[in-house]
C-alpha positions in Angstrom: -57.9 -89.4 165.4 -60.1 -92.5 164.9 -62.4 -93.9 167.6 -60.3 -95.8 170.1 -61.6 -99.3 170.9 -60.3 -101.4 173.8 -57.7 -103.8 172.4 -55.8 -106.6 174.0 -52.7 -105.6 172.3 -52.5 -102.6 174.6 -51.6 -104.9 177.5 -48.8 -106.5 175.3 -47.4 -103.1 174.6 -47.5 -102.3 178.4 -45.6 -105.5 179.1 -43.0 -104.6 176.5 -42.6 -101.1 178.0 -42.2 -102.3 181.5 -39.9 -105.2 180.7 -37.8 -103.7 177.9 -37.2 -100.3 179.8 -35.8 -98.9 176.5 -33.5 -101.9 175.6 -35.6 -102.7 172.5 -38.0 -101.1 170.1 -41.3 -102.9 169.2 -42.6 -103.4 165.6 -46.5 -103.8 165.5 -47.3 -105.6 162.2 -50.7 -106.0 160.8 -52.9 -105.3 157.8 -54.0 -101.8 156.8 -57.1 -100.5 158.7 -56.7 -103.0 161.5 -56.2 -100.2 164.0 -52.4 -100.1 164.6 -51.8 -96.4 164.5 -54.9 -95.6 166.5 -53.9 -98.0 169.3 -50.2 -97.0 169.4 -51.1 -93.3 169.6 -53.6 -94.0 172.4 -50.9 -96.0 174.2 -48.5 -93.1 173.8 -51.0 -90.6 175.2 -51.7 -92.8 178.2 -48.3 -94.1 179.1 -45.8 -91.3 178.3 -45.4 -87.7 179.2 -44.9 -86.7 175.6 -44.6 -88.4 172.2 -43.9 -87.8 168.5 -45.7 -89.7 165.8 -43.9 -89.7 162.5 -46.2 -90.8 159.7 -43.9 -91.8 156.9 -46.8 -91.8 154.5 -47.0 -88.0 154.6 -43.9 -86.7 156.3 -41.7 -84.1 154.5 -38.6 -85.3 152.7 -36.4 -83.3 155.1 -37.6 -85.4 158.0 -36.9 -88.7 156.2 -33.4 -87.3 155.3 -32.6 -86.9 159.0 -32.0 -90.7 159.1 -29.3 -90.7 156.4 -26.7 -89.5 158.9 -26.8 -90.9 162.4 -23.5 -89.4 163.5 -25.3 -86.6 165.4 -28.4 -87.8 167.2 -28.8 -84.6 169.1 -29.4 -82.8 165.8 -32.0 -85.5 164.8 -33.9 -85.1 168.1 -33.8 -81.3 168.0 -35.1 -81.3 164.4 -37.9 -83.6 165.3 -38.9 -81.6 168.4 -38.8 -78.4 166.3 -40.9 -79.8 163.5 -43.6 -81.5 165.7 -43.5 -78.7 168.4 -43.0 -81.4 171.1 -40.5 -81.4 174.0 -39.0 -84.9 174.4 -38.1 -86.1 177.9 -35.4 -88.7 178.5 -37.1 -92.1 179.5 -40.5 -90.4 179.6 -41.2 -89.9 175.9 -42.0 -92.2 172.9 -41.2 -91.8 169.2 -43.5 -93.6 166.8 -42.4 -94.6 163.4 -45.8 -95.1 161.7 -45.8 -97.1 158.4 -42.0 -97.5 158.8 -41.7 -99.5 155.6 -42.0 -96.2 153.7 -38.6 -95.1 155.3 -36.2 -98.1 155.4 -33.4 -96.0 156.8 -35.5 -95.1 159.8 -36.0 -98.8 160.4 -32.3 -99.3 160.2 -31.7 -96.4 162.6 -33.6 -98.2 165.4 -30.4 -100.1 166.3 -28.6 -96.8 167.2 -31.6 -95.0 168.6 -32.2 -97.8 171.1 -28.5 -97.9 172.0 -28.7 -94.2 172.7 -31.3 -95.0 175.3 -33.0 -91.7 175.7 -36.5 -92.6 174.4 -38.7 -95.5 173.6 -39.7 -96.5 170.0 -42.7 -98.2 168.5 -42.8 -98.9 164.7 -46.0 -99.9 162.8 -45.9 -101.6 159.4 -48.6 -102.9 157.0 -49.2 -104.5 153.6 -46.8 -103.6 150.8 -44.3 -106.0 152.2 -41.8 -104.7 154.8 -39.4 -107.3 153.6 -39.5 -105.9 150.1 -38.8 -102.4 151.3 -36.0 -103.3 153.6 -34.0 -105.7 151.6 -31.0 -103.5 151.3 -30.8 -102.5 155.0 -29.7 -104.1 158.3 -32.7 -105.2 160.3 -32.2 -104.2 163.9 -31.8 -107.0 166.4 -33.0 -104.6 169.0 -36.5 -105.0 167.8 -39.4 -107.1 169.2 -42.3 -107.9 167.0 -46.1 -108.3 167.7 -48.8 -108.9 165.3 -52.1 -107.0 165.4 -55.1 -108.9 164.2 -58.7 -107.6 163.6 -60.8 -107.5 166.7 -61.5 -110.9 168.2 -65.0 -111.9 169.4 -64.4 -110.5 172.9 -63.0 -107.2 171.6 -66.0 -106.9 169.3 -68.4 -107.5 172.3 -66.4 -104.8 174.3 -67.0 -102.4 171.4 -70.7 -103.1 171.8 -70.6 -102.3 175.4 -70.6 -105.9 176.6 -67.9 -106.9 179.0 -69.8 -109.8 180.6 -70.7 -112.4 177.8 -67.3 -113.8 177.0 -66.1 -114.4 180.6 -69.5 -116.1 181.2 -69.1 -118.2 178.2 -65.6 -119.3 179.5 -67.3 -120.4 182.7 -69.7 -122.5 180.8 -66.9 -124.0 178.8 -64.8 -124.8 181.9 -67.8 -126.4 183.6 -68.5 -128.5 180.5 -72.2 -127.6 180.6 -74.8 -126.8 177.9 -76.0 -123.2 177.9 -79.6 -124.1 177.4 -81.9 -121.1 176.6 -78.8 -118.8 176.5 -77.3 -120.7 173.5 -79.5 -119.0 170.9 -78.4 -115.5 172.1 -74.7 -116.5 172.0 -75.0 -117.8 168.5 -76.8 -114.7 167.4 -74.0 -112.6 168.8 -71.4 -114.8 167.1 -73.1 -114.5 163.7 -73.2 -110.7 164.1 -69.5 -110.8 164.7 -69.1 -113.0 161.5 -71.0 -110.4 159.4 -69.5 -107.2 160.8 -66.0 -108.6 161.4 -63.3 -107.0 163.5 -62.1 -104.1 161.4 -62.4 -101.0 163.5 -64.0 -99.0 160.7 -66.6 -101.6 160.0 -67.4 -101.9 163.7 -67.7 -98.1 164.0 -70.1 -98.0 161.0 -72.3 -100.7 162.7 -72.3 -98.8 166.0 -73.2 -95.5 164.3 -75.8 -96.8 161.9 -77.0 -100.2 162.9 -77.2 -100.8 159.2 -75.5 -103.9 157.7 -75.6 -102.6 154.2 -73.6 -99.6 155.2 -71.2 -101.9 157.1 -70.8 -103.8 153.9 -69.9 -100.7 152.0 -67.2 -99.9 154.6 -65.8 -103.4 154.2 -65.8 -103.1 150.4 -63.7 -99.9 150.7 -61.2 -101.8 152.9 -61.0 -104.7 150.4 -60.5 -102.3 147.6 -57.5 -100.8 149.4 -56.1 -104.3 149.8 -56.5 -105.0 146.1 -54.9 -101.6 145.2 -51.9 -102.5 147.4 -51.6 -105.9 145.8 -51.8 -104.2 142.4 -48.8 -101.9 143.4 -46.9 -105.0 144.6 -47.7 -107.0 141.5 -48.9 -105.0 138.5 -49.7 -108.2 136.6 -52.7 -108.6 138.9 -51.8 -112.2 140.0 -51.5 -111.4 143.7 -54.8 -109.7 143.5 -56.5 -112.7 141.9 -55.0 -115.1 144.5 -56.6 -113.0 147.2 -59.9 -112.6 145.5 -60.1 -116.4 144.9 -59.9 -117.4 148.6 -63.6 -117.9 149.1 -64.1 -119.9 145.9 -61.2 -122.2 146.9 -62.6 -122.8 150.3 -66.2 -123.3 149.1 -64.9 -125.9 146.6 -64.2 -128.1 149.6 -60.7 -128.8 148.3 -57.9 -130.2 150.5 -55.6 -127.4 149.5 -55.4 -124.0 147.9 -54.5 -124.5 144.2 -52.7 -121.3 143.1 -51.8 -122.6 139.6 -55.5 -123.1 138.9 -56.0 -119.4 139.7 -53.2 -117.7 137.8 -51.8 -120.4 135.5 -48.3 -121.6 135.1 -45.6 -119.6 136.9 -42.0 -120.2 137.8 -41.5 -121.6 141.3 -39.7 -118.4 142.4 -42.5 -116.2 141.1 -45.2 -118.3 142.8 -43.2 -118.3 146.1 -42.9 -114.5 145.8 -46.6 -114.0 145.3 -47.6 -116.3 148.1 -45.1 -114.7 150.5 -46.6 -111.3 149.7 -50.1 -112.6 150.4 -48.9 -114.1 153.7 -46.8 -111.0 154.8 -49.7 -108.7 154.0 -51.3 -110.0 157.2 -54.7 -109.8 155.4 -54.6 -113.6 155.2 -54.0 -116.7 157.4 -52.1 -119.7 156.0 -53.0 -123.1 157.4 -50.4 -125.7 156.4 -50.8 -129.5 155.9 -48.9 -131.4 158.6 -47.1 -134.4 157.1 -46.7 -136.1 160.4 -49.3 -134.9 163.0 -47.3 -134.8 166.2 -45.9 -132.3 168.8 -43.7 -129.8 167.0 -45.9 -129.6 163.9 -43.9 -126.7 162.5 -41.1 -129.2 161.8 -43.5 -131.3 159.6 -45.5 -128.7 157.7 -45.7 -129.1 153.9 -44.9 -125.6 152.5 -46.4 -126.7 149.1 -49.8 -127.7 150.6 -51.9 -125.2 152.4 -55.2 -123.5 152.8 -55.7 -119.7 152.8 -58.2 -117.9 155.0 -59.0 -114.2 155.3 -57.7 -112.7 158.6 -61.2 -111.1 159.1 -64.3 -113.2 158.6 -66.4 -110.0 158.0 -64.3 -109.2 155.0 -64.5 -112.8 154.0 -68.3 -112.6 153.9 -68.2 -109.5 151.7 -65.6 -111.1 149.4 -67.9 -114.1 149.0 -70.4 -111.8 147.4 -67.9 -109.6 145.6 -69.6 -110.3 142.2 -72.5 -108.0 143.3 -72.2 -104.3 143.5 -73.2 -104.6 147.2 -74.2 -107.4 149.5 -78.0 -106.9 149.8 -79.3 -106.4 153.4 -81.6 -109.4 152.9 -78.5 -111.7 152.6 -77.1 -110.2 155.8 -80.5 -110.7 157.6 -80.7 -114.3 156.4 -77.1 -115.0 157.6 -77.9 -113.3 160.9 -81.0 -115.3 161.3 -79.2 -118.5 160.3 -81.7 -118.9 157.3 -79.5 -118.5 154.2 -79.9 -121.6 152.1 -76.3 -122.3 151.4 -73.5 -124.5 152.7 -71.8 -122.1 154.9 -69.2 -124.5 156.2 -66.4 -122.6 154.7 -67.5 -119.4 156.4 -67.5 -121.1 159.8 -64.1 -122.7 158.9 -62.8 -119.1 158.2 -64.2 -117.9 161.5 -62.5 -120.8 163.4 -59.2 -120.0 161.7 -59.5 -116.4 162.7 -60.4 -117.2 166.3 -57.6 -119.8 166.7 -55.0 -117.4 165.1 -56.1 -114.5 167.3 -55.6 -116.8 170.4 -52.0 -117.3 169.4 -52.2 -120.7 167.6 -50.4 -121.6 164.4 -52.7 -123.2 161.9 -52.3 -126.8 160.7 -54.6 -129.4 159.1 -54.3 -133.0 158.1 -55.8 -135.2 155.3 -55.4 -138.9 154.6 -56.9 -141.4 152.2 -60.3 -142.8 152.9 -60.5 -144.8 149.6 -59.3 -144.3 146.0 -61.5 -141.3 145.4 -62.0 -139.7 148.9 -60.0 -138.3 151.8 -60.6 -137.8 155.5 -59.7 -134.3 156.6 -59.2 -132.9 160.1 -59.8 -129.2 159.7 -57.4 -127.9 162.4 -54.8 -129.5 164.7 -53.7 -127.9 168.0 -50.7 -129.0 170.0 -51.3 -129.1 173.8 -48.5 -130.3 175.9 -47.2 -133.5 174.4 -50.6 -134.4 172.8 -52.8 -133.2 169.9 -56.3 -131.8 169.8 -57.9 -132.6 166.4 -60.8 -130.3 165.4 -63.6 -130.8 162.8 -65.8 -127.9 161.9 -69.5 -128.2 160.9 -71.8 -125.3 159.9 -74.9 -127.2 161.0 -76.3 -129.2 163.9 -75.1 -132.4 162.5 -72.7 -134.1 165.0 -71.2 -136.7 162.5 -67.4 -136.8 162.8 -66.2 -139.6 160.6 -62.9 -137.9 159.8 -62.3 -137.1 163.5 -63.0 -140.7 164.4 -60.7 -142.1 161.7 -57.9 -139.7 162.7 -58.1 -140.6 166.3 -58.1 -144.3 165.5 -55.0 -143.8 163.4 -53.1 -141.8 166.0 -54.7 -143.0 169.2 -51.5 -142.5 171.4 -51.1 -138.9 170.3 -54.7 -137.6 171.1 -55.5 -135.4 174.1 -59.1 -134.7 173.4 -61.2 -134.6 170.2 -63.4 -131.6 169.3 -66.3 -131.0 166.9 -67.2 -127.4 166.5 -70.7 -126.9 165.3 -73.8 -124.6 165.7 -75.7 -126.4 168.4 -75.3 -126.4 172.2 -72.6 -128.3 174.1 -72.9 -132.1 174.4 -70.7 -135.2 174.5 -70.9 -137.8 171.8 -68.9 -140.7 173.1 -65.2 -139.6 173.3 -66.0 -136.5 171.2 -66.8 -133.1 172.7 -69.4 -131.3 170.5 -68.8 -127.6 171.2 -70.7 -124.6 170.0 -68.4 -122.4 167.7 -68.2 -119.6 170.2 -66.2 -121.8 172.6 -63.3 -121.8 170.0 -61.2 -119.1 171.8 -61.0 -121.2 174.9 -59.5 -124.4 173.3 
């Protein structure tokens, strides 16, 4: 079993167990290698008397075949106990359907297994679209869903043995005070998180070796797995190219991802299918343009205008240098020391997207005309109560915020507070709060 890191999703699973009391199963969705199976098995060991983990990637056919006939559940449960040599106890045992998309009939069986009520059920699913593999079955209504993201900044600090820094940063944020001498250390910690990322394997490599080149090799293996999965999903390679082109599209400072520029003309149905696969893989985060920035932005999102980020900024950094056989340690050291001579705005933008998504926010942005050739752009929009919080992201110490100012002038009555996220310490600039990027999770 892989190293178990402390994850916030554990508490969500505990809430599900205590509130559901067997009346629903829970599906934990997420990208491959994000730590779903490890966490769920750890949860089973801690919270149940016994459990069975059915890994549908390598389970014998006769176990999969059990779910073809649900008329005799006693036979199914006895067969599972016999095969796994585990005694199941009513209301005290858990059955895990790991990689459930590989056995659609098991997913469909959840309805009847939950109605039976003897045991609890957790499913996990990743990449190769669950939707694609379950199109001919009845999706159980007795199924809750939660998404597992890569480790967030706080979970990353936990993995490094630090349970103090993030609660202290929140106190600084709440007090609206500059950190002073502590700011430099907080930014160093954040840049380390940007480079290593939140994939458990990458974090473990860093803990074991303290070598960022070896961390990079681990991340390259994970990205290669994703590319192989996209290749299985779309043998033409188009989904793969859309994924690989994310850093280039962001670094080009464009107001939207331009899929046709990457893979050429496609039918609308084909493009929709490819983009849906990219979204459902959970390896990416989509931020949609909001046509009318107001409360209830989901009602005003433009499905044809979006940006795409990687769900893990550590993987994003590696993908930025994918043209090299490996990302040299010097590049990592320069990034860590904040000395790489490049416009890294798009890396920080990806980091903010990851942090906002991990904190439970849907991602939206807004652009509007500045003049005939230029646009204003607000990088992120949050809805708070009946007001908006517009956010502009800078990768530097510059606290210019022309887009933010123009947006707030245009929509004055809708604004709660205006935020500039940048690399320097907290300060106020008129009505704008200039916040260090590590405050993002508290917004």
